[in-house]
Each structure stands twice: as C-alpha cells, then as structure tokens.
N, C-alpha and C positions, 0 to 999 in steps of 0.2 A: 503494500499500500504505500502510495505517495507520501512524502514527509516523515515516513516511519522508519527508514532504513537504518538509523543509528540507534533504535530503541530494542534492545533484546527481548523484551516483553512481548513486543508485538510480533516479532519472529516466531516465539517460541508458543504463540497461541493465547498467551495470559489476556492479551488486549481482547481478544474475541471472547474469552470467557468474561471479560469484565462488561462487555456490551451486552451479552446474555444476561447478567446479573442486572445491569440497569434496565433492560426491558422488562425483566419480571418485576423489580422494584416499582417501576413507574406503572405496569399494569395492575399490581395490587393496590396502589395509590389511586389509580383511576377508577377502579371497580373492585373493592376488598374482595379478597378471596380468587380472584382472576389472576393468571400468570401468563395470558397468552394473547392480550391486547396489542402488546407491541414486539415488534422483532426486529432483528438486523436487516439492514438493507443490503441487498447483493451487490458485492464488491464494494460495500461503504460507500456507495452514490458515485462512483467513479463513472459510470455511464452518463448519469445526469450531469456531472460535471463537464464531460467531453462535449455534450450535445448542447450544455449551456454556453459554451465559448463560441458556439456557432448561433447563438441566439434561440436555440430551441427549448422547449419547456419538455420535462420529462415527469409525469405524474407520479406521485409517492416513491420517488427514487433519490431523493436528496439527502445528504448527511448519512448519519449512521444508523437511524431508526426509523422504521415505518410502521403503520398500523395495519395488523392483519385482521382486526374486527373495526368496522366501519365506526363504531361507537367511539373510538379513540382518534377518529380524524381531527376532531376540533383542536385538539392538543397540537397536532403537528401543522394546522392551519396557523396556528400561533407561533410556533417554534420549529425551527429547523435545529436538530440536535446533533452535536458531535461528542465523542466519548475519547478520552485519552487517558490510558493507564500506563504507569511507569514514568518514564523521563525524569529519574531522580535528580540527575544534574541540573535540572532547570527548574526555575521558580517564577513566579509573578513578578516577585522583586525585581528579576532581571530588568523588567521594564522602567523600573524606578532608578536603579543606581548604574545603569550603562554609560560608559563613558562617551563623550562626543566624538562623533564619526564613527561609533561602533556598528557593527553589522545588524541588520534586523534581528533581533531576538526571537527565539522559538515561539514564545508565548505570543508575540506581537504579530506573527506570521499565523499562527493558529486563529486569533482572533479576526484578522483582516479576511483570511480565505473563509471563515464561517460566516462574515458578514456578507461577502459576495455570494456564497452559496445560498444563503437565506434570501437574497434578492434574486437570485435565478429561481428559487422555488416559489416565490411570491409569498413567502410566509410573513407574518406581522413581524417577527424579531427572530432572535437566535438564542440557544442555550448551548453553552460548553459545560460538560461534566468531566472532570479530571480527577483521577486519585494516583498520588505516589505511593511506593510500596508501603505496607504497614501504617497507611494513614488513611484519614476519612475522605469519602468521596466530597468533592466540592462542587458548587453550581456558579457559573458565571454569565451574566446576561446585562444588556443596557440598563444603567440604572433606572431611567424613566419608565421603561417598561415593566421592571420589578415594581415600581410606585403605583403604577396604573393596576397590577393586579393584588399587590399585597397591602397598598395604601402608604400612608405616611410612615407606617412602623417599620417598613422596608429599610430605613436607614438606621434604625435605632437595634436592630436584630444582633445579638451578640453570640460568638464572634463573627465579624464581617470585615470587608476590604471595600474601600471606595478608592478608585484610581481612574486616572485618564490615560489610555495607552498612548506611549510617546511615539511620534514619529509618522502617524497616520491620522486618518479624518475620523476615526470611530468616536462614538459618544463616551461619556464617563460609564464605567462598569462597575457593577456591585458583584462581589463574590461573598459566598456564604456556604455553610454546609448543606448539602444536599438535603439532608433530614429537615433543615430548617427551610428550605425552599418549598418541601412537599407540605410541609406543615403550615406553612403561610399562605400557600396557594392552593384553593379547593379547586377540584375539577369542575364545580357548578360555576365558578368565576370565569374560568377557561372557556366552557360552553357558552356562557352569556355574552362574553366578549367577542367570541368568534360569530356569534349570531348578529351582533351589531355591527362588525365589520362586514358581515354579509350583506347587510341592509344597505350600509353606507355605499356598497359596491354596485349595487343593483340600481 
C-alpha cells in the first residue's frame, strides 16, 4: 500500500488487523451488538484514488472503510476514514517542532492526502484513526466539524490536542482518544446531519 513501505506493521498484516478491529468497533458503536456494518475497503481505496486523479467518482470505495450494510452509509457520507497502525517513530508533534525547511512530515502528508480523498469522495469531512504500538487509538478530524457534531464541549475533552498543520492549507485539527470521539458523537447526530446535508444539496 502506498505510503506504508517503511512501516513493518503494515507489511506483516498488523495494519489489516487494526482496520478489522476498527470496523468492528465502529459497527458496534453504530448499532450495539453488530460487528458487520463496516468493513475494509478493497485495496484501501487505491482504485478510487486512481480514478479520482482523473476526475472520476467511485462510489463507496474511498478511504479504508466502507459500509457493508446500507444503514451505516450516513457515517461515510460524513466521513472518509483512514486507519494508521504503528509508525512508532512518527508523532503528531513532528508538525509542531519541525525545523525550517524540513521535508513534509509523515503526519502532514497523511492529513493532506486524506483531505483530498475526502474531497474526491464527496464526503462532508474526514477522520483519521491512528494507533501506535501498545498505545490507545486516537481520532483526528477538523476542529470545526468536531464542534458541529459534539458541540462546544469538543474543545474541553481531556485529553485532547488542538493544532494547525504546518505547511499546508488544512484547517485546525482536533485529536482525541477514539473512545472519547465515539462517546461524544452519537449515531443519531450523524444521521441527522447527513439528512440535513442531503436536503441542502437537493
């Protein structure tokens, strides 16, 4: 998979296992007791990315996660999701303490790519789920979009990170434990916002 050549976890299949775990976690959050609503996108969206460069849309093929049950589609109408496992030598703090003239940092590249993938998918926003080894899974998304779903409390959740990616045009980003994101965002709020956006577009 592109961009993961230097990550031994991805080559050994741990990244695939992580994606399956996230799909199961999201499914149970969306409909308690269900583990089959979301699943891994074939080739992790590579086909959609290739077609997107040519200006073509590819339904339900962007990012790392798709909905195998139509009931989960509102979530993916809102978020294009990417999962990253491992990369223990990289940290989001690389965006804050990089020296002048430094190359594009790994996290910066991830966020920029995901923002573009979300645009190609036509989703409302994007969600990056990342976990280093022996650490808790974290969720990253644009701050304004987190506030729209969680409310003003989005910026008071602890622990959390607020940062503005350096060197590109991305908006301020909120980072928080995935469990906190799932506790703060209800499936009902996702469905309601997806319906509002659909009405606005019609």
